[in-house]
C-alpha positions in Angstrom: -11.5 6.9 -15.2 -8.2 5.8 -15.5 -5.9 4.2 -12.9 -2.3 5.2 -12.2 -1.7 2.4 -9.6 -3.8 -0.7 -9.1 -3.0 -3.4 -6.5 -4.8 -6.6 -5.8 -3.8 -8.7 -2.3 -0.6 -6.9 -1.2 1.0 -8.7 1.7 4.3 -8.2 3.7 5.8 -10.1 6.2 9.1 -9.4 8.4 9.9 -12.9 9.8 6.7 -14.1 11.7 5.4 -9.9 12.1 2.5 -9.5 9.3 2.9 -5.9 8.3 0.6 -5.7 5.6 -2.3 -8.1 5.1 -4.2 -8.5 1.7 -4.4 -4.9 0.9 -6.3 -3.9 -2.7 -5.5 -0.5 -4.0 -6.6 1.6 -6.8 -5.2 5.1 -6.9 -6.7 7.1 -10.3 -4.5 9.1 -12.2 -4.3 12.9 -12.0 -5.7 12.5 -8.2 -4.2 13.3 -4.7 -4.8 10.9 -2.4 -3.9 10.6 1.5 -3.0 7.3 3.6 -4.1 7.7 7.0 -4.1 5.3 10.3 -2.2 4.6 13.7 1.4 4.4 14.1 2.4 0.7 13.1 -0.3 0.1 10.3 1.9 -0.4 7.6 1.2 3.0 5.6 5.2 3.1 4.6 5.4 -0.3 4.0 2.6 -0.2 1.6 3.8 3.3 -0.2 7.4 1.5 0.2 6.1 -1.5 -2.1 3.6 0.3 -4.5 6.9 2.6 -5.5 9.5 -0.4 -5.6 11.3 0.3 -2.5 10.9 -2.7 -0.9 
């Protein structure tokens, strides 16, 4: 299986607030995925970092 995206140990802080802590993520090429979680869990921050927007 070929990976379209592979991320290891992703972290993001806003001041003292940790938004994303140590995420490992591997997305297979040609597949649809969903990222689910409660409000404030860091979903948008994670996707913004992976796509280079943040």
